[in-house]
C-alpha positions as CSV (number, residue, x, y, z in Angstrom):
1,M,-116.1,-56.8,-34.8
2,N,-112.9,-58.1,-36.3
3,K,-110.3,-56.1,-38.2
4,K,-111.6,-57.2,-41.6
5,Q,-115.1,-56.0,-40.8
6,V,-113.8,-52.7,-39.6
7,I,-112.0,-52.1,-42.9
8,L,-115.1,-53.1,-44.9
9,L,-117.2,-50.7,-42.8
10,A,-114.8,-47.8,-43.3
11,V,-114.7,-48.4,-47.1
12,A,-118.5,-48.5,-47.2
13,L,-118.7,-45.2,-45.3
14,I,-116.3,-43.6,-47.7
15,I,-118.3,-44.8,-50.7
16,I,-121.6,-43.5,-49.1
17,A,-120.0,-40.1,-48.4
18,A,-118.7,-39.9,-52.0
19,V,-122.1,-40.7,-53.4
20,F,-123.7,-38.1,-51.2
21,I,-121.2,-35.4,-52.3
22,L,-121.5,-36.2,-56.0
23,F,-125.3,-36.8,-56.3
24,V,-127.2,-35.6,-53.2
25,A,-125.3,-32.6,-51.7
26,P,-126.1,-29.1,-53.1
27,P,-123.6,-27.7,-55.7
28,S,-122.0,-25.4,-53.1
29,W,-121.0,-28.5,-51.1
30,R,-119.6,-30.3,-54.2
31,A,-117.6,-27.4,-55.5
32,Q,-114.1,-27.4,-54.0
33,K,-113.2,-24.1,-55.6
34,S,-115.2,-21.4,-57.4
35,A,-114.8,-20.8,-61.1
36,P,-111.8,-18.7,-62.1
37,K,-112.4,-14.9,-62.1
38,R,-112.4,-13.5,-65.6
39,I,-110.0,-10.6,-66.0
40,A,-110.0,-8.4,-69.2
41,M,-106.9,-6.4,-69.7
42,L,-106.4,-3.6,-72.3
43,T,-103.1,-2.0,-73.1
44,N,-102.5,1.0,-75.3
45,S,-99.5,-0.5,-77.1
46,D,-96.6,-2.9,-76.8
47,L,-95.0,-0.5,-74.3
48,Q,-97.4,-1.7,-71.6
49,L,-96.6,-5.4,-72.0
50,A,-93.9,-5.1,-69.3
51,A,-96.5,-4.0,-66.9
52,F,-98.7,-6.9,-67.9
53,D,-95.8,-9.3,-67.2
54,G,-95.3,-7.5,-63.8
55,I,-99.0,-8.0,-62.9
56,K,-98.8,-11.8,-63.7
57,A,-95.6,-12.1,-61.6
58,G,-97.1,-10.2,-58.8
59,L,-100.2,-12.3,-58.7
60,K,-98.1,-15.4,-58.7
61,E,-96.2,-14.1,-55.7
62,L,-99.5,-13.6,-54.0
63,N,-100.3,-17.3,-54.5
64,L,-102.9,-16.7,-57.2
65,V,-102.7,-19.3,-60.0
66,E,-103.6,-18.4,-63.6
67,N,-106.4,-20.6,-65.0
68,V,-107.3,-21.7,-61.5
69,D,-107.9,-18.5,-59.6
70,Y,-108.2,-16.3,-62.6
71,I,-108.1,-16.2,-66.4
72,I,-106.8,-13.3,-68.5
73,D,-108.0,-12.0,-71.8
74,L,-105.4,-9.4,-73.0
75,K,-106.2,-7.0,-75.8
76,N,-103.5,-4.8,-77.4
77,P,-104.4,-2.2,-80.0
78,K,-100.7,-1.4,-80.7
79,G,-101.2,2.3,-80.5
80,D,-104.3,2.5,-82.6
81,R,-106.6,4.9,-80.7
82,D,-109.8,4.0,-82.6
83,L,-109.1,0.3,-82.1
84,T,-108.5,1.0,-78.4
85,K,-112.0,2.5,-78.1
86,K,-113.5,-0.5,-80.0
87,M,-111.7,-3.0,-77.8
88,A,-112.9,-1.2,-74.7
89,V,-116.5,-1.5,-75.8
90,D,-116.0,-5.2,-76.6
91,I,-114.5,-5.8,-73.2
92,V,-117.4,-4.1,-71.4
93,S,-119.9,-6.1,-73.5
94,S,-118.3,-9.4,-72.4
95,K,-119.0,-8.5,-68.7
96,P,-115.8,-9.8,-67.1
97,D,-115.4,-9.9,-63.3
98,L,-112.6,-7.2,-63.5
99,I,-111.2,-4.9,-66.1
100,I,-107.5,-3.8,-65.9
101,P,-106.7,-1.0,-68.4
102,I,-102.9,-0.3,-68.6
103,S,-102.2,3.4,-69.5
104,T,-104.2,6.6,-69.3
105,T,-105.5,6.1,-72.9
106,A,-106.7,2.6,-72.2
107,T,-108.3,3.7,-68.9
108,S,-110.1,6.6,-70.5
109,A,-111.5,4.3,-73.3
110,V,-112.7,1.7,-70.7
111,L,-114.4,4.4,-68.6
112,E,-116.2,5.8,-71.6
113,A,-117.4,2.3,-72.5
114,D,-118.3,1.3,-68.9
115,K,-120.6,4.2,-68.0
116,E,-123.6,1.9,-67.3
117,A,-121.9,-1.5,-66.8
118,K,-120.3,-0.7,-63.4
119,I,-117.7,-3.4,-63.8
120,P,-114.8,-3.2,-61.2
121,I,-111.8,-1.5,-62.7
122,V,-108.2,-1.4,-61.5
123,A,-106.2,0.9,-63.7
124,V,-102.4,0.4,-63.9
125,D,-99.7,2.7,-65.1
126,V,-102.0,5.7,-65.4
127,G,-100.1,8.9,-66.1
128,N,-102.8,11.3,-65.1
129,F,-105.3,10.4,-62.4
130,K,-107.4,13.6,-62.9
131,E,-107.8,12.8,-66.6
132,V,-109.6,9.5,-65.7
133,G,-111.9,11.3,-63.2
134,I,-110.3,10.5,-59.9
135,N,-110.7,13.5,-57.5
136,N,-110.3,11.8,-54.2
137,I,-107.2,9.6,-54.0
138,E,-108.0,8.3,-50.5
139,R,-111.4,7.0,-51.6
140,P,-112.0,7.2,-55.3
141,G,-115.6,6.0,-55.0
142,G,-117.6,4.1,-57.7
143,F,-115.9,1.1,-59.2
144,L,-112.4,2.4,-59.9
145,S,-109.0,2.7,-58.3
146,A,-105.6,3.0,-59.9
147,V,-101.8,2.8,-59.6
148,I,-100.4,6.1,-60.9
149,A,-97.1,6.6,-62.7
150,D,-97.3,10.3,-63.4
151,N,-94.7,10.9,-66.1
152,I,-96.0,14.4,-66.6
153,A,-95.4,15.4,-63.1
154,T,-91.8,14.1,-63.3
155,A,-91.1,16.3,-66.4
156,P,-89.5,19.1,-64.2
157,K,-87.0,16.6,-62.9
158,R,-86.1,15.4,-66.4
159,M,-85.6,19.0,-67.5
160,E,-83.4,19.6,-64.4
161,I,-81.3,16.6,-65.3
162,L,-80.8,18.0,-68.8
163,K,-79.8,21.4,-67.3
164,M,-77.3,19.7,-65.0
165,L,-75.8,17.9,-68.0
166,L,-75.8,21.1,-70.1
167,P,-75.5,24.1,-67.7
168,N,-75.6,26.5,-70.7
169,M,-78.7,25.0,-72.2
170,K,-81.0,27.7,-73.6
171,R,-83.4,25.8,-75.8
172,V,-85.0,22.4,-75.3
173,G,-87.0,20.5,-77.9
174,V,-90.1,18.6,-76.7
175,L,-91.8,16.0,-78.9
176,V,-95.5,15.7,-78.2
177,N,-98.7,14.4,-79.7
178,P,-101.5,17.1,-79.5
179,N,-104.1,14.3,-79.7
180,H,-102.9,12.7,-76.4
181,V,-105.5,12.7,-73.6
182,S,-103.0,14.6,-71.4
183,Y,-101.8,17.1,-73.9
184,N,-102.9,20.2,-72.0
185,E,-101.2,19.0,-68.8
186,V,-98.0,18.2,-70.8
187,V,-97.9,21.8,-72.1
188,Q,-98.6,23.2,-68.6
189,Y,-95.9,21.2,-66.8
190,Y,-93.2,21.6,-69.4
191,T,-93.9,25.3,-69.9
192,K,-93.6,26.0,-66.2
193,S,-90.5,23.9,-65.8
194,A,-88.8,25.7,-68.7
195,K,-89.8,29.1,-67.3
196,D,-88.3,28.2,-63.9
197,L,-85.0,27.2,-65.5
198,G,-84.9,30.1,-67.9
199,I,-85.2,27.8,-71.0
200,E,-87.1,28.3,-74.2
201,I,-89.1,25.4,-75.6
202,N,-89.3,24.3,-79.2
203,W,-92.4,22.2,-79.6
204,Y,-92.4,19.4,-82.1
205,L,-95.9,18.1,-82.8
206,V,-96.6,14.7,-84.3
207,T,-99.9,12.8,-84.5
208,K,-98.9,9.7,-86.5
209,K,-95.8,7.6,-87.2
210,E,-95.6,8.7,-90.9
211,D,-94.9,12.3,-89.8
212,L,-92.0,11.5,-87.5
213,G,-89.4,11.6,-90.3
214,L,-90.2,15.2,-91.3
215,V,-90.6,16.3,-87.7
216,M,-87.3,14.9,-86.6
217,A,-85.5,16.3,-89.7
218,K,-86.7,19.7,-88.6
219,A,-85.5,19.1,-85.0
220,A,-82.1,18.1,-86.3
221,K,-82.0,21.3,-88.4
222,D,-83.1,23.5,-85.5
223,K,-80.6,21.8,-83.2
224,P,-81.9,22.7,-79.8
225,D,-79.5,22.1,-76.9
226,G,-81.5,19.3,-75.4
227,F,-84.5,17.1,-76.4
228,M,-87.3,15.5,-74.3
229,I,-89.6,12.7,-75.3
230,T,-93.1,12.6,-73.8
231,A,-95.2,9.6,-72.8
232,E,-97.4,8.8,-75.8
233,A,-97.6,5.6,-77.9
234,T,-97.0,7.2,-81.3
235,I,-93.8,8.7,-79.9
236,S,-92.6,6.1,-77.3
237,G,-93.3,3.2,-79.7
238,N,-91.1,4.6,-82.5
239,S,-87.8,5.4,-80.8
240,A,-86.0,3.9,-83.8
241,L,-87.2,6.9,-85.8
242,I,-86.2,9.4,-83.1
243,A,-83.1,8.4,-81.2
244,P,-80.7,7.9,-84.1
245,V,-81.6,11.4,-85.5
246,L,-80.8,13.0,-82.2
247,K,-77.6,11.0,-81.8
248,N,-76.4,11.9,-85.3
249,A,-77.2,15.6,-84.7
250,K,-75.4,15.4,-81.3
251,I,-78.5,16.6,-79.5
252,S,-78.6,15.4,-75.8
253,S,-81.9,13.6,-75.1
254,I,-83.8,12.2,-72.1
255,D,-86.6,9.7,-72.2
256,F,-89.0,8.5,-69.5
257,N,-89.2,4.8,-70.6
258,V,-86.9,2.7,-68.4
259,E,-87.4,-0.5,-70.4
260,R,-86.4,1.1,-73.7
261,G,-84.9,4.5,-73.1
262,V,-81.1,4.2,-73.1
263,S,-81.2,0.9,-74.9
264,S,-83.2,2.7,-77.7
265,G,-80.3,5.1,-78.2
266,Y,-81.4,8.0,-76.0
267,L,-78.6,9.6,-73.9
268,M,-80.5,9.4,-70.6
269,V,-83.7,8.1,-69.1
270,Y,-85.6,9.1,-66.0
271,G,-88.8,7.1,-65.1
272,S,-90.3,4.1,-63.4
273,A,-90.0,0.5,-64.7
274,R,-93.3,-0.7,-65.9
275,Y,-92.7,-4.2,-64.7
276,D,-92.4,-2.9,-61.1
277,I,-95.5,-0.8,-61.7
278,G,-97.4,-4.0,-62.7
279,K,-96.2,-5.8,-59.6
280,Q,-97.5,-3.0,-57.5
281,G,-100.8,-3.1,-59.3
282,A,-101.0,-6.9,-58.6
283,R,-101.4,-6.2,-54.8
284,M,-104.5,-4.0,-55.5
285,I,-105.9,-6.5,-58.0
286,E,-105.5,-9.3,-55.5
287,K,-107.7,-7.4,-53.0
288,V,-110.4,-6.9,-55.6
289,L,-110.3,-10.5,-56.7
290,H,-111.0,-11.4,-53.0
291,G,-114.1,-9.2,-52.9
292,Q,-113.1,-5.6,-52.1
293,N,-114.6,-2.8,-54.1
294,P,-111.9,-0.8,-56.0
295,G,-113.7,2.4,-55.2
296,D,-112.9,1.8,-51.5
297,L,-109.1,1.4,-52.1
298,P,-106.8,4.4,-52.0
299,V,-105.1,5.3,-55.2
300,E,-101.4,4.3,-55.1
301,F,-98.4,6.1,-56.6
302,V,-95.4,4.3,-58.0
303,S,-92.1,4.0,-56.1
304,P,-89.2,6.4,-56.9
305,A,-88.0,6.6,-60.4
306,S,-84.8,5.3,-62.0
307,F,-82.2,7.5,-63.6
308,E,-79.8,6.0,-66.2
309,I,-77.2,7.7,-68.4
310,N,-75.1,6.4,-71.3
311,A,-71.7,7.9,-70.4
312,K,-70.1,6.3,-73.5
313,L,-72.6,8.0,-75.8
314,A,-72.0,11.3,-74.0
315,G,-68.3,11.0,-74.7
316,E,-69.0,10.4,-78.4
317,M,-71.0,13.5,-78.4
318,G,-68.2,15.5,-76.8
319,I,-70.0,15.9,-73.5
320,T,-68.5,15.1,-70.1
321,P,-71.2,14.5,-67.6
322,P,-70.5,16.2,-64.2
323,K,-69.7,13.9,-61.4
324,S,-72.6,15.2,-59.4
325,L,-74.9,14.0,-62.1
326,L,-73.3,10.5,-62.4
327,L,-73.6,10.1,-58.6
328,Q,-77.4,10.5,-58.9
329,A,-77.7,7.7,-61.6
330,T,-79.0,4.3,-60.7
331,K,-77.1,3.0,-63.7
332,V,-74.2,4.4,-65.8
333,Y,-73.5,2.8,-69.2
334,N,-69.8,3.0,-70.0
335,Q,-69.7,0.5,-72.9
């Protein structure tokens, strides 16, 4: 057989193989890659979008390609609790391969809607794992696991930071939404922290954005020594209505939201970056996309929190932060 015949035979074999794969072989042989997994994500508000970005970045680092390995449908109710519940129901009805609620509120809504559907869930940036029904962090069971960023449990540390800044602090104002899913835990943690430090709490309750003006006007009039902002969309999403009032009244404040805290005008912030929380969640999500049951995966807690302080603002308020406090900061703003 000459060289030309060999080439013709090879071409013929390639054509026969191609025809077999396209028209004769079963679908499983023809498919080079399975269809992308459908992921439904539900935030509570714009605050969780940083975690969403972190998830996508984390999946990319794990060599998962959007629109090839997975597709995402993101729903953002922008702080509307009723809409959050409706979106959760719609998500469950669409029967995605995986649901990723971001926040305690979004997770609670999904679990309420997913009672019978049994769709795998990886919850990210959950502030209270007990609130979403997780009792065993080593093996949650069922179809749920989570990455926990417990801003309630870190409340004592934020109050301690305020006390370090203001050694003579006697009263602290706490802004909280009584309709928040973790309201009882908020009251419990903050009350105990204040008692341990010998501080009195002035509670400022707000349930909707429209009430913030009056509530903050009262806080400015009361003028507590320090002020703390709790993790809830109505509060966290409206820092422009809160931080300037505290600044003008020269009330020292501490927030938990790293992405927006100091840049929003608060004096200090102690918390965990949501982008990093999202990247941590991506590692768990990758395991589930490759077939593991979330209920078999241990609950994870976020890495240590960041502490930032606006030293320039402190000076404008007539406060000199002690060196011991500045040394603890991961970032000090002097301009």
